[in-house]
C-alpha positions in Angstrom: 12.8 32.7 -1.6 9.1 33.2 -1.4 7.6 35.2 1.5 7.0 32.5 4.2 4.2 33.1 6.7 5.3 32.1 10.2 3.1 31.8 13.2 3.6 34.1 16.2 4.6 31.0 18.3 7.3 30.1 15.8 8.5 33.7 15.8 8.7 33.8 19.6 10.4 30.5 19.7 13.0 31.6 17.1 13.7 34.8 18.9 14.1 32.9 22.2 16.6 30.5 20.5 18.5 33.4 18.9 18.8 35.3 22.2 19.9 32.1 23.9 22.8 31.7 21.5 23.6 35.5 21.3 27.3 36.5 21.5 28.5 39.3 23.7 29.3 41.8 20.8 26.3 40.9 18.8 23.8 43.6 17.8 20.0 43.5 18.0 19.9 43.5 14.2 22.2 40.5 14.0 20.0 38.7 16.5 16.9 39.5 14.5 18.5 38.2 11.4 19.4 35.0 13.2 15.9 34.7 14.5 14.5 35.2 10.9 16.8 32.4 9.7 15.5 30.1 12.5 11.9 31.0 11.6 12.6 30.0 8.0 14.1 26.8 9.2 11.1 26.0 11.3 8.7 26.8 8.5 10.7 24.6 6.1 10.7 21.7 8.6 6.9 22.0 9.1 6.5 22.1 5.3 8.5 18.9 4.9 6.6 17.2 7.7 3.3 18.0 6.1 4.6 16.7 2.8 5.7 13.4 4.4 2.4 13.1 6.2 0.5 13.5 2.9 2.6 10.8 1.3 2.1 8.5 4.3 -1.7 9.1 4.1 -1.7 8.4 0.3 0.2 5.2 0.8 -2.1 4.1 3.7 -5.2 4.8 1.5 -3.6 2.9 -1.4 -2.8 -0.1 0.9 -6.4 -0.1 2.3 -7.8 -0.1 -1.2 -5.5 -3.0 -2.2 -6.7 -5.0 0.9 -10.4 -4.3 0.1 -9.9 -5.2 -3.6 -8.0 -8.5 -3.0 -10.2 -11.5 -3.6 -10.5 -13.8 -0.6 -9.2 -17.3 -1.2 -12.1 -19.6 -0.3 -9.8 -22.6 0.1 -7.8 -20.9 2.9 -10.9 -20.3 5.1 -12.8 -23.5 6.0 -16.5 -23.1 5.3 -18.7 -22.7 8.4 -15.9 -23.4 10.9 -16.6 -20.4 13.1 -20.3 -20.1 12.3 -21.2 -23.4 14.0 -19.4 -22.4 17.2 -21.2 -19.0 17.3 -24.5 -20.7 16.6 -24.2 -23.3 19.4 -22.6 -21.0 22.0 -25.8 -19.6 23.5 -27.4 -23.0 23.7 -24.3 -24.5 25.4 -24.3 -21.6 27.9 -28.0 -22.1 28.6 -27.6 -25.8 29.2 -24.6 -25.2 31.4 -26.6 -22.7 33.5 -29.5 -25.1 33.9 -27.1 -27.9 34.9 -25.4 -25.6 37.5 -28.8 -24.6 38.9 -29.9 -28.3 39.1 -26.7 -29.4 40.8 -26.6 -26.6 43.3 -30.2 -26.8 44.3 -30.5 -28.7 47.6 -33.7 -30.1 48.9 -34.5 -29.8 52.6 
């Protein structure tokens, strides 16, 4: 297997796990070998997760591109349905405000 670079945190965590499962008659060398095996396992797991993340990212980008490239069906969206409401909304609010002021104004 190729020489795998492992971070100091992973080494410390692997040694902690190896010491936690250490048997009574186990030597330091055996514990170090177990820790190295755990380190390699951690490195392999991280490598797999990076690979999966890359694949998910590629699929997400592909999906986004497909969404952008899809033609919009004009028959499905009624023409001007939301535009009229957005255009009239400020005027309706203004008229409502003036009506509220006129009704709430009391003459002495």
